[in-house]
GUTIKOL-388670 format. One line per field, with one value per residue (C-alpha): residue number from 0; residue in three letters; x, y, z. Coordinates in steps of 0.2 Angstrom, whole numbers, plus 5000, padded with zeros to 4 digits. Each point is the difference from the previous one (the first is absolute). Example, Ala and Ser with C-alpha at 12.3 -4.5 7.8 and 13.67 -1.06 7.14 Angstrom:
BEGIN
resi	(0;1);
resn	(ALA;SER);
c1	(5062;5006);
c2	(4978;5017);
c3	(5039;4997);
END
This chain:
BEGIN
resi	(0;1;2;3;4;5;6;7;8;9;10;11;12;13;14;15;16;17;18;19;20;21;22;23;24;25;26;27;28;29;30;31;32;33;34;35;36;37;38;39;40;41;42;43;44;45;46;47;48;49;50;51;52;53;54;55;56;57;58;59;60;61;62;63;64;65;66;67;68;69;70;71;72;73;74;75;76;77;78;79;80;81;82;83;84;85;86;87;88;89;90;91;92;93;94;95;96;97;98;99;100;101;102;103;104;105;106;107;108;109;110;111;112;113;114;115;116;117;118;119;120;121;122;123;124;125;126;127;128;129;130;131;132;133;134;135;136;137;138;139;140;141;142;143;144;145;146;147;148;149;150;151;152;153;154;155;156;157;158;159;160;161;162;163;164;165;166;167;168;169;170;171;172;173;174;175;176;177;178;179;180;181;182;183;184;185;186;187;188;189;190;191;192;193;194;195;196;197;198;199;200;201;202;203;204;205;206;207;208;209;210;211;212;213;214;215;216;217;218;219;220;221;222;223;224;225;226;227;228;229;230;231;232;233;234;235;236;237;238;239;240;241;242;243;244;245;246;247;248;249;250;251;252;253;254;255;256;257;258;259;260;261;262;263;264;265;266;267);
resn	(MET;ALA;LEU;SER;ASN;SER;PHE;VAL;LEU;GLY;GLN;HIS;TYR;PRO;GLY;THR;SER;LEU;VAL;HIS;ARG;SER;GLY;ALA;LEU;VAL;LYS;LEU;ILE;SER;THR;ILE;VAL;LEU;MET;ILE;GLY;ILE;PHE;VAL;ALA;THR;ARG;THR;ILE;GLU;TYR;ILE;PRO;ILE;ALA;VAL;LEU;LEU;ALA;ILE;GLY;ILE;ILE;THR;SER;ARG;ILE;PRO;LEU;GLY;PHE;PHE;VAL;ARG;GLY;LEU;ARG;PRO;ILE;LEU;LEU;LEU;ILE;VAL;LEU;THR;VAL;ALA;VAL;GLN;LEU;PHE;PHE;THR;PRO;GLY;ARG;VAL;VAL;TRP;GLN;LEU;TRP;PHE;ILE;HIS;VAL;THR;ARG;GLU;GLY;LEU;GLY;LEU;ALA;GLY;PHE;ILE;MET;CYS;ARG;LEU;VAL;LEU;LEU;THR;LEU;VAL;SER;VAL;LEU;LEU;THR;ALA;SER;THR;SER;PRO;ILE;GLU;LEU;THR;ASP;ALA;VAL;SER;ASP;LEU;LEU;LYS;PRO;LEU;SER;HIS;ILE;GLY;VAL;PRO;SER;ALA;GLU;ILE;ALA;LEU;VAL;MET;SER;ILE;ALA;MET;ARG;PHE;VAL;PRO;THR;ILE;LEU;GLU;GLU;THR;GLU;ARG;ILE;ILE;ARG;ALA;GLN;VAL;SER;ARG;GLY;ALA;ARG;ILE;GLY;GLU;GLY;SER;ILE;VAL;ALA;ARG;MET;LYS;SER;PHE;ILE;PRO;ILE;LEU;ILE;PRO;LEU;PHE;VAL;SER;SER;PHE;ARG;ARG;ALA;ASP;ASP;LEU;ALA;VAL;ALA;MET;GLU;ALA;ARG;GLY;PHE;ARG;VAL;GLY;SER;PRO;ARG;THR;ARG;TYR;HIS;GLU;ARG;HIS;PHE;ARG;SER;SER;ASP;VAL;LEU;ILE;LEU;GLY;GLY;THR;ALA;LEU;ALA;ILE;SER;GLY;VAL;ILE;VAL;TRP;ARG;LEU;PHE;LEU);
c1	(4965;5001;5007;4995;5007;5001;5004;4991;5006;4997;4994;5000;5006;4991;5011;5004;5019;5007;4999;4983;4997;5011;4990;4997;5005;5017;5002;4995;5014;5014;4996;5001;5016;5006;4997;5007;5016;5000;5001;5012;5013;5012;5010;4993;5010;4989;4984;5006;4992;4984;5001;5003;4985;4990;5005;4996;4983;4996;5005;4990;4985;4998;4994;5006;5014;4991;4988;5015;5006;4983;5001;5014;4992;4990;5017;5012;4999;5005;5015;5006;4999;5009;5013;5005;5000;5013;5009;5003;5000;5011;5017;5015;5014;4993;4999;4991;4996;4991;5000;4992;4993;5012;4999;5009;5004;4994;4982;5000;5002;4986;4990;5000;4998;4984;4993;5002;4991;4986;4998;5003;4985;4989;5002;4998;4985;4993;5005;4989;4985;5001;5000;4988;4982;4994;4988;5016;5010;4985;5000;5019;5001;4986;5012;5015;4990;4990;5012;4996;4982;5004;5004;4983;5007;4987;5010;4987;4992;5017;5000;4985;5002;5016;4990;4987;5012;5011;4983;4992;5017;4997;4982;5003;5014;4987;4987;5011;5005;4982;4995;5014;4994;4983;5006;5011;4986;4989;5015;5008;5020;5008;5017;5002;5005;5009;5002;4985;4990;5006;4996;4982;4997;5002;4984;4987;5010;5001;4983;4992;5014;4995;4984;5001;5014;4987;4986;5012;5005;4982;4994;5016;4996;4981;5006;5012;4986;4988;5013;5002;5016;5001;5015;5010;4992;5009;5004;5002;5008;4995;5018;5012;5017;5012;5019;5008;5017;5000;5000;5014;5010;4996;5002;5018;5005;4994;5011;5016;4998;4999;5015;5007;4999;5005;5016;5005;4998;5010;5013;5003);
c2	(5074;5012;4991;5000;5006;4984;4984;4985;4981;4992;5015;4999;5012;4996;5000;4992;4996;4984;4998;5003;4989;4983;4986;5002;4982;5003;5019;4991;4985;5013;5010;4984;4995;5017;5002;4983;5007;5015;4990;4987;5015;5003;5016;5017;4998;4984;5010;5009;4987;5001;5019;5001;4990;5008;5017;4993;4996;5015;5010;4989;4999;5020;5001;5017;4999;5009;4986;4988;5014;5000;4980;5002;5013;4985;4992;5015;5000;4981;5003;5016;4990;4984;5011;5009;4984;4991;5018;5004;4982;4991;4996;5002;5013;5017;5015;5012;5003;5013;4997;4982;5000;4991;4995;4986;4995;4982;5010;5010;4985;4991;5017;5003;4981;4999;5015;4996;4982;5009;5013;4987;4988;5015;5006;4983;4997;5018;4996;4984;5007;5017;4992;4985;5003;4991;4988;4995;4998;4989;4989;4998;4995;4988;4993;5000;4990;4989;4985;5001;4997;4982;4999;5009;5016;5012;5011;5010;5004;5007;5010;5007;5006;5008;5009;5005;5007;5008;5010;5006;5007;5016;5000;4997;5015;5013;4994;5004;5016;5003;4995;5010;5016;4997;4998;5016;5009;4995;5006;4985;5002;4986;4995;5015;4997;4986;4983;4993;5015;4997;4981;5006;5012;4987;4990;5012;4995;4981;4996;5008;4993;4983;5002;5006;4987;4986;5007;5001;4983;4994;5008;4994;4981;5003;5007;4985;4988;5009;4998;4982;4998;4985;4994;4986;5002;4998;5020;5005;5017;5013;5001;4987;5003;4996;5000;5015;5006;5013;4984;4992;5018;5001;4981;5002;5016;4992;4983;5013;5011;4984;4993;5016;4999;4981;5001;5018;4992;4984;5007;5017);
c3	(4934;5017;5014;5017;5013;5010;4996;5005;5000;4984;4990;4982;4987;4983;4985;4982;5002;4997;5018;5002;4985;5007;5009;5018;5003;4993;5009;5016;4997;4996;5017;5010;4991;5001;5020;5003;4991;5010;5016;4993;4997;5012;4995;4994;4983;4997;4998;4983;4989;5008;5002;4981;4996;5011;4993;4984;5005;5008;4985;4988;5009;4999;5018;5007;5012;5014;4999;5007;5011;5009;5000;5012;5013;5009;5004;5002;5020;4998;4990;5011;5014;4993;4992;5016;5011;4987;4999;5018;5008;4987;5009;4989;4994;5006;4986;5010;5017;5011;5019;5003;4982;4986;4984;4993;4982;5003;5005;4986;4987;5010;5001;4982;4996;5010;4993;4982;5005;5007;4986;4986;5007;5003;4982;4992;5008;4995;4982;5001;5008;4991;4982;5004;5004;5015;4990;4990;5014;5007;4987;5000;5019;4996;4986;5010;5015;4989;5002;5019;4997;4997;5018;5007;4999;4994;4987;4992;5016;5007;4984;5003;5017;4995;4986;5011;5015;4987;4991;5017;5008;4992;5003;5019;5000;4992;5012;5014;4993;4998;5018;5007;4992;5006;5018;4999;4994;5013;5013;5003;5004;4992;5002;5014;5018;5009;4993;5009;4994;4982;5002;5007;4986;4986;5007;4992;4983;5003;5004;4984;4990;5006;4998;4981;4996;5006;4990;4984;5003;5001;4985;4990;5007;4993;4983;4999;5003;4988;4985;5006;5009;5008;5011;4990;4985;4984;4991;4983;4995;4986;4995;4996;5002;4986;5002;4992;4992;5017;5010;4993;5003;5018;5004;4991;5008;5017;4996;4996;5015;5011;4991;5003;5018;5000;4989;5012;5016;4995;4989;5003);
END
C-alpha cells in the first residue's frame, strides 16, 4: 500500500497483523492505561517499559515506520518549543554557555523527559488509530462510555459524533485544497503580503468551504434518516466481537509495562 505524503489525524492503515485483528475496546483501554502511565512517570528512565511495549506493537503491526514519523510532524513545533524552554530557562548547574544563553544539567534532563513524554503519547495514539478502523473505534468508545448511559450520558451519540468527525477530516482537507487551487487559478494571491492581507485572502476559501460543509452535513442527515437512524434508539451490530488470544497478549503486555513503571518509580 502506498503511503500518502500527508498525515491526517486518525488516519487508518489497513492490515491483517495481530494488532489489527485485536479488539478495538482492548486497544482503546490499553492506550488509555499507557497514557496514564506516561503521565505518572517522573523520570525518563521510567519510560523504558512503555517504550519497549510500544516498539513491539509497532513491529508487530507491520505498519511502515514512516507512517509514525509523519504522525509526529503535527506536534514537531510543540516539541521544539517545549524542549527549548526547558533547555534554556531551567536553573541549575551550567554545562554550556554562550553570552546570556546557558544550558544546565537539570535543563537537559527535563528537556529529554518532556520530549520522551510527548513522543510516546503521540506514537501510542497513532498506533491505536492506524490499527483500528473508524467504525471499530466508534464502537469501542460507545462500549467504554456505556456505563455512563445509566446516568443519562448519550454514549452511542457521542461515539457517532466522533466517528463522523474523524471520517470527514480528510474530506474537508481535500475540499480546502481543491478550493485553494481553484482560487489560485483565478488569480487569487493566497497567503501573500502583510498579515492583514493574508487573513483577507482566506475569506474566499472559508465561505465556499462552509457552504460545502453545511451541504454535506445536510446530505448526511437525510441519508441517516432514510436508513432509519433515530437518536436514542437501540442499535445492533453486524459483527459481534469476541475475546481473542491477541487481546490477552495486549492486556498482559500493558499490565507488565505499567507494573514496570510503578516498580521503577518506587524501588529503583
